[in-house]
Every structure is written in structure tokens, then in C-alpha cells.
C-alpha positions in Angstrom: -12.0 31.2 65.3 -11.9 30.7 61.6 -13.0 33.5 59.3 -13.0 34.1 55.6 -13.9 37.0 53.2 -14.3 34.5 50.4 -16.5 31.8 51.9 -19.6 32.1 54.1 -19.7 29.9 57.2 -22.4 27.3 57.1 -25.7 27.9 59.0 -27.1 25.2 61.2 -29.2 23.5 58.5 -26.2 23.4 56.2 -24.0 22.1 59.0 -26.5 19.2 59.5 -26.4 18.5 55.8 -22.6 18.3 56.0 -22.8 16.0 59.0 -24.9 13.7 56.9 -22.5 13.8 54.0 -19.5 13.1 56.1 -21.1 10.2 58.0 -20.6 9.3 61.6 -17.2 7.6 62.3 -14.9 7.5 65.4 -12.5 9.6 63.4 -14.9 12.5 63.2 -17.1 12.2 66.4 -16.2 15.7 67.6 -16.9 17.3 64.2 -20.2 15.5 63.8 -21.3 16.5 67.3 -20.4 20.1 66.6 -22.1 20.2 63.2 -25.3 18.7 64.6 -25.4 21.0 67.6 -24.3 24.2 65.8 -21.2 24.3 68.1 -18.7 24.8 65.4 -17.7 27.0 62.4 -17.7 25.1 59.1 -16.8 26.0 55.5 -17.2 23.9 52.4 -15.9 23.8 48.8 -19.0 22.8 46.8 -22.3 22.0 48.4 -22.8 20.9 52.0 -24.6 17.7 51.0 -21.8 16.8 48.6 -18.7 18.8 49.4 -15.4 18.5 47.5 -13.7 19.7 50.7 -14.8 20.8 54.2 -13.3 22.4 57.3 -14.9 22.0 60.7 -13.7 23.9 63.7 -15.4 22.9 66.9 -15.8 25.5 69.6 -13.6 23.7 72.1 -10.6 23.6 69.7 -10.3 27.0 68.1 -7.7 27.3 65.4 -7.5 23.5 65.0 -10.0 22.6 62.3 -10.5 19.1 61.0 -10.3 18.9 57.2 -12.1 16.5 54.9 -11.5 15.9 51.2 -10.7 13.2 48.7 -8.0 15.4 47.1 -5.5 17.5 49.1 -5.6 20.2 46.4 -9.3 20.7 47.1 -8.7 21.0 50.8 -5.8 23.5 50.2 -8.0 25.6 47.9 -10.4 26.0 50.9 -7.7 26.4 53.5 -5.9 29.2 51.7 -9.1 31.3 51.6 -9.7 30.8 55.4 -7.8 32.6 58.2 -7.5 31.8 61.8 -6.1 28.3 61.7 -2.8 27.2 63.2 -3.0 23.6 62.1 -5.4 21.2 60.4 -6.2 17.6 61.3 -6.6 15.3 58.3 -6.6 11.6 57.4 -3.1 10.2 56.9 -3.5 9.8 53.1 -4.0 13.5 52.8 -1.2 14.7 55.0 1.8 14.5 52.7 0.1 16.0 49.7 -1.4 18.8 51.7 2.0 19.5 53.3 3.7 19.7 49.9 1.1 22.2 48.7 1.6 24.4 51.7 5.4 24.4 51.3 5.1 25.0 47.5 2.6 27.8 47.7 3.7 29.6 50.9 7.4 28.8 51.2 6.7 27.7 54.8 7.9 24.4 56.2 5.4 22.0 57.8 5.5 19.6 60.7 3.4 16.5 61.0 2.1 15.2 64.4 0.0 12.0 64.9 -3.2 12.0 66.8 -3.7 8.4 68.1 -7.3 7.2 68.3 -8.7 4.4 70.4 -12.0 2.6 70.7 -13.4 0.7 73.7 -15.6 -2.1 72.4 -15.4 -4.4 75.5 -16.5 -3.5 79.0 -14.2 -0.9 80.5 -11.8 -1.9 83.2 -13.1 -0.8 86.5 -10.9 1.6 88.6 -12.2 3.2 91.8 -10.8 6.0 94.0 -12.5 7.4 97.1 -12.0 11.0 95.9 -13.6 10.3 92.5 -17.3 10.4 91.7 -19.8 11.2 88.9 -20.8 14.9 88.8 -24.3 16.1 88.1 -26.3 19.4 87.7 -25.8 20.2 91.4 -22.0 20.3 90.9 -22.1 23.3 88.5 -20.5 25.6 91.1 -17.7 23.1 91.7 -16.8 23.1 88.0 -17.1 26.9 87.7 -14.7 27.3 90.6 -12.2 25.0 89.1 -8.9 26.3 87.6 -9.0 27.2 83.9 -7.1 24.0 83.0 -10.1 22.0 84.1 -12.6 24.3 82.4 -10.9 24.7 79.1 -11.9 22.3 76.3 -15.5 22.0 77.6 -18.7 23.0 75.8 -19.6 26.7 76.6 -22.7 25.7 78.5 -21.8 24.0 81.7 -25.4 23.3 82.6 -25.9 21.5 79.3 -22.7 19.4 79.8 -23.8 18.3 83.2 -27.4 17.6 82.2 -26.8 15.8 78.9 -23.2 14.7 79.0 -21.2 12.5 81.4 -18.7 14.0 83.8 -16.7 12.6 86.7 -14.1 14.2 88.8 -11.7 13.9 91.7 -12.5 16.3 94.6 -9.9 17.0 97.3 -10.7 19.4 100.1 -13.8 20.6 98.3 -11.9 21.5 95.1 -11.9 19.7 91.7 -8.4 18.5 90.8 -9.1 16.1 88.0 -12.0 15.5 85.6 -13.1 13.3 82.8 -16.1 14.1 80.5 -17.7 13.4 77.2 -16.5 16.0 74.7 -19.0 14.7 72.2 -22.0 12.4 72.1 -23.2 11.2 68.7 -25.6 8.3 67.9 -22.9 5.8 68.1 -19.8 7.3 69.7 -18.7 9.3 72.8 -15.4 11.1 72.8 -13.9 11.0 76.3 -11.4 13.6 77.5 -9.4 13.8 80.8 -7.2 16.3 82.6 -5.6 16.4 86.0 -3.9 19.4 87.6 -0.1 18.9 87.5 0.3 18.7 91.3 -2.3 15.9 91.6 -1.1 13.6 88.8 0.1 10.0 89.3 -2.5 9.3 91.9 -5.0 7.4 89.8 -7.5 10.2 89.6 -7.7 10.4 85.8 -8.0 6.6 85.4 -10.8 6.3 88.0 -12.7 9.3 86.5 -12.4 8.1 82.9 -13.4 4.6 84.0 -16.7 6.0 85.5 -17.4 8.0 82.4 -16.7 5.2 80.0 -18.9 2.8 82.1 -21.8 5.2 82.0 -21.3 5.8 78.2 -21.3 2.1 77.5 -24.5 1.6 79.6 -26.1 4.2 77.4 -25.2 2.3 74.3 -22.3 4.4 73.0 -18.8 3.3 72.1 -16.2 5.3 73.9 -13.5 7.0 71.8 -10.2 8.3 73.1 -7.7 10.3 71.2 -4.3 11.8 72.2 -1.1 13.0 70.8 1.5 10.5 69.8 3.9 11.6 72.6 1.4 12.0 75.4 2.6 8.9 77.2 0.5 9.5 80.3 -2.7 9.6 78.3 -1.7 6.6 76.2 -1.1 4.6 79.4 -4.5 5.5 80.9 -6.3 4.5 77.6 -4.5 1.1 77.6 -5.2 0.5 81.3 -8.9 1.1 80.7 -8.9 -1.4 77.8 -9.0 1.0 74.8 -7.5 -0.5 71.7 -5.8 1.7 69.0 -8.1 1.9 66.0 -6.9 4.8 63.8 -4.6 7.7 63.4 -5.1 11.2 62.1 -2.4 13.7 61.3 -2.0 17.3 62.3 -0.4 19.3 59.5 1.3 22.3 61.1 2.8 25.1 59.1 5.8 26.6 60.7 7.2 30.2 60.5 5.5 32.9 58.6 
């Protein structure tokens, strides 16, 4: 988790002011959700309602904050006073400048890694599987008993996720082996995440589960968002099968060494 001896983390009211200043976009759906719910740690340079730079680390992605600024120098001024981050996700126009500042001021090298973002603005392609169904509040024990791989990346409160989010999973012999769920729900967007245990991949579970989640999200009036690493070919294929269309890219700036 991020921490700083120079800057105070924002309280809930200030987080909500920052959410308003950033505005809701598919590129920041996770950050906006975290800011509104108080499920994040955030720092700003300037005032929350008009920040020069901001860092937002959502609870489900510790050490991987998203950075916002018009000038990479402002973002670096904030980052160098904050500890606990391994990489920072930024808009492409900030990446090179931020990388040069990190190299110049720390002597470390940096690596860049694209995060590919998709939107689904037409009806999701329907994929069904007999082992896959939507999960509800009565399935909490099923999720709690799942391997860590299927529990990581979820909000801390499973009951809240099942009650207010959308979750689908593949169940084999009474065990959860694949799941899709809404990582975030904002007024307009819903970020959909999937994971399947390695032994159960290439059976259509992730596609069917994500199809169910996206369908329910669209019925509720949200636009599904999907993001994945540039070399995560399995995830890229699932997104394309469901009808998602690439809409944006963000860049992880990753300092190496040190």
C-alpha cells in the first residue's frame, strides 16, 4: 500500500472531490469507483478539486497506482515523495516524459508495458456452458472456498460484491474453477475481470462467464470495459470473441533495478 511522510492520504470527502475533478471515463473506471467508495489510497499535488497531479491506488491493485497529470514533472514530484509503488499506470502522452525523469533522477532504467482497453457498446455475443452460471449472495461460501487465484483482485467484502456487483463462475464437482466479475461499477462503466485456474483453461469457461456478466451489466445500463496486458493473448481473444472493440491504451511505467 502507498505511504508518504510528506503527503497525507485523502479522506473520503476529498477522494470524492478528486473523482469529480478527474471525471468518469473508461480509462479511469477502477480509480473512480475506488475514490467514490473509499476503497483506495490517493494522494494529490495541489487541491483535490483541482489537482496538478494525482495518484490513486485501488485496494485490489496494491503497488500499482494510476497517475494523473497534465505535466509528467508534476506527477514525478508526487511519486518521488510516495513509497510503496512498483509501477505507475499513465496516459501514453505522459509515459516517455515520466520515464526520462525517473532515469535522470534515480539512475534506474525503466520499462514500458501497454494496458489495452476495450469497450462493448453493442450487445455482447452470447456464449453458454452448462457448468457456468451467475452467482448470488447464497454462493459466498463457494467463493470463500475457492483457491487464492480466484479470490485475489476482488473487493475485500465478498458479501458486497455478490449483493451489488455481477459475478459468474464455472463450477465443477462443487468447486469454483473460473470466474468473471465486475471489478468496478460507476454511473456509466463496468470494468469486467476474468480468471480461470490453469488446469481448467481452454474449455470456454471464461468466455461463458464473461458473457453472462457483460449481458447483465448491459441490461443495467452500463458499458462493459475490459483491459488486459498487451501480451495476454488469451484475454485479448476472449474480449474479441465477446465483441469488445479496442478503445484506448494506457502505459505502465516500471522502474527496474534499485
